[in-house]
C-alpha positions in Angstrom: -29.5 33.1 16.8 -27.8 36.0 18.6 -31.1 38.0 18.8 -33.3 35.1 19.8 -31.1 33.2 22.3 -30.1 36.0 24.7 -26.5 36.6 23.7 -24.6 39.6 25.1 -21.6 41.5 23.7 -18.4 40.1 25.4 -15.6 41.6 23.3 -14.4 42.9 20.0 -11.8 41.9 17.5 -9.7 44.8 16.1 -6.4 45.5 14.4 -4.6 48.5 13.1 -4.7 46.8 9.7 -8.6 46.6 9.7 -10.4 49.3 7.7 -11.5 52.1 10.2 -15.2 51.6 10.1 -18.0 51.9 12.7 -21.2 49.9 12.2 -24.2 51.9 13.4 -27.1 49.7 14.7 -30.1 51.2 16.5 -28.3 54.5 16.6 -25.3 53.1 18.4 -21.7 52.7 17.1 -20.2 49.2 16.9 -17.0 47.6 16.0 -17.4 45.5 12.8 -16.0 42.3 14.4 -17.5 41.3 17.7 -17.8 38.4 20.1 -21.2 37.5 21.7 -21.7 35.0 24.5 -24.6 33.2 26.1 -23.5 32.2 29.6 -26.4 30.0 30.1 -25.8 27.9 27.0 -21.9 28.3 27.2 -21.8 29.5 23.6 -19.6 32.1 22.0 -20.3 33.6 18.6 -17.8 35.6 16.4 -19.7 38.0 14.2 -18.0 40.1 11.5 -19.2 42.5 8.9 -15.7 42.6 7.4 -14.5 40.3 4.7 -10.9 39.8 5.8 -8.1 39.6 3.3 -6.8 36.1 2.8 -3.5 37.0 4.5 -5.4 37.4 7.8 -7.1 34.0 7.7 -4.5 32.1 9.7 -4.1 34.6 12.4 -7.9 35.0 12.7 -8.3 31.2 13.1 -5.5 31.1 15.7 -7.0 33.9 17.6 -10.4 32.2 17.7 -8.9 28.9 18.9 -6.8 30.6 21.5 -9.9 32.4 22.8 -11.9 29.2 22.8 -9.2 27.4 24.8 -9.0 30.2 27.3 -12.8 30.1 27.9 -13.0 26.3 27.8 -15.2 26.2 24.7 -16.0 22.6 23.9 -17.3 23.1 20.3 -16.6 25.7 17.6 -19.2 25.9 14.8 -18.4 27.8 11.6 -19.8 27.8 8.1 -18.7 28.2 4.5 -20.9 29.3 1.6 -21.0 27.5 -1.8 -22.5 29.2 -4.7 -25.5 27.4 -6.2 -28.2 28.6 -8.7 -31.2 27.7 -6.5 -29.4 27.6 -3.1 -31.5 24.8 -1.6 -29.1 21.8 -1.7 -28.5 19.7 1.3 -26.3 21.1 4.0 -23.2 19.1 4.8 -20.9 19.1 7.9 -17.2 18.5 8.4 -15.7 17.8 11.8 -12.2 18.2 13.1 -12.4 15.2 15.4 -14.2 11.9 15.8 -16.5 13.4 18.4 -17.3 16.4 16.2 -18.1 14.0 13.3 -20.4 12.0 15.6 -22.2 15.3 16.6 -22.8 15.9 12.9 -24.3 12.5 12.4 -26.4 12.8 15.5 -27.9 16.0 14.3 -29.0 14.3 11.0 -26.5 16.1 8.8 -24.4 14.3 6.2 -20.6 14.3 6.8 -18.4 15.4 3.9 -16.1 12.6 2.9 -14.0 14.3 0.2 -13.6 18.0 -0.7 -11.8 21.2 0.3 -12.7 24.0 2.8 -11.0 27.4 2.2 -10.3 30.3 4.5 -10.8 30.7 8.2 -13.2 27.6 8.5 -10.5 25.4 6.8 -7.8 26.7 9.2 -10.1 26.0 12.2 -10.6 22.5 11.0 -6.9 21.8 10.5 -5.7 23.3 13.7 -8.6 21.8 15.6 -7.7 18.3 14.4 -4.1 18.8 15.7 -5.2 20.1 19.2 -8.3 17.8 19.6 -10.6 20.9 19.6 -14.0 20.0 18.3 -14.7 22.2 15.3 -17.7 21.7 12.9 -18.0 23.5 9.6 -21.3 23.6 7.8 -21.3 23.9 4.1 -24.4 25.7 2.9 -25.6 26.8 -0.5 -26.4 30.3 -1.6 -27.2 32.1 -4.8 -24.0 34.3 -4.3 -25.9 37.5 -4.8 -25.3 38.9 -1.3 -27.2 38.1 2.0 -29.7 35.3 1.4 -32.6 35.0 3.9 -33.5 31.4 2.9 -29.9 30.1 3.3 -29.5 32.1 6.5 -32.6 30.6 8.0 -31.5 27.1 7.0 -28.1 27.7 8.4 -29.5 29.0 11.7 -31.8 26.0 12.1 -28.9 23.6 11.3 -26.7 25.3 13.9 -29.4 25.1 16.5 -29.5 21.3 16.0 -25.7 21.2 16.8 -25.9 23.5 19.8 -28.4 22.3 22.4 -30.5 25.1 23.8 -29.9 27.5 20.9 -32.9 28.6 18.8 -33.9 30.6 15.8 -36.8 33.0 15.5 -37.3 32.9 11.7 -39.5 36.1 11.5 -37.0 38.0 13.6 -34.2 36.6 11.5 -35.9 37.9 8.3 -36.1 41.4 9.7 -32.5 41.3 10.9 -31.4 39.9 7.5 -33.0 42.8 5.7 -31.2 45.3 7.9 -27.9 43.5 7.7 -28.0 43.2 3.9 -27.7 46.9 3.5 -25.1 47.2 6.3 -22.9 44.5 4.7 -23.1 46.1 1.3 -22.1 49.5 2.7 -19.3 48.0 4.8 -17.9 46.1 1.9 -18.0 49.2 -0.3 -16.5 51.5 2.3 -13.7 49.0 3.2 -12.9 48.5 -0.5 -12.3 52.2 -0.8 -10.3 52.4 2.4 -8.2 49.4 1.4 -7.3 51.0 -1.9 -6.2 54.2 -0.1 -4.5 52.4 2.8 -2.3 50.0 0.8 -1.2 52.2 -2.1 
């Protein structure tokens, strides 16, 4: 979605406690956690190649909500992956408010009635419900073996239904997914080694 809907880099998320890693794309260094915006669509996207430790989930969610409030963001859309053998089950949405749940229904998605949502998406939902911030979390299915093009494409199409004006170029997405798969694997491996040495 970032590559096909004219998003621009607007900021980065960094911490002294993050692994010191630079992500090289098209020959240029990048922070592993970045914020992209599309001013025309009034959409912000948080993108991270890092898998944050669970102890960081609350502060990450609070930071995202604070940023959204400052920039008058009406809707936050996140996702959570569920492992599934074939990865093609129906996607389901969860909303923090009545209006968010109505958006899910209007897009043709099923609304989750009972279940649990872990991590940053779960915290976004909880805190969004207390502050009347619209948050939608999409549950999607993946085989759990790393980046999954089919699931990524389905997720992108689903998000574009929730975000008017956003679009997905599937062939471009496939090319980016192949590049990102290797970057994510390298980042996870490097950050694992760094964590082991940083926190001994």
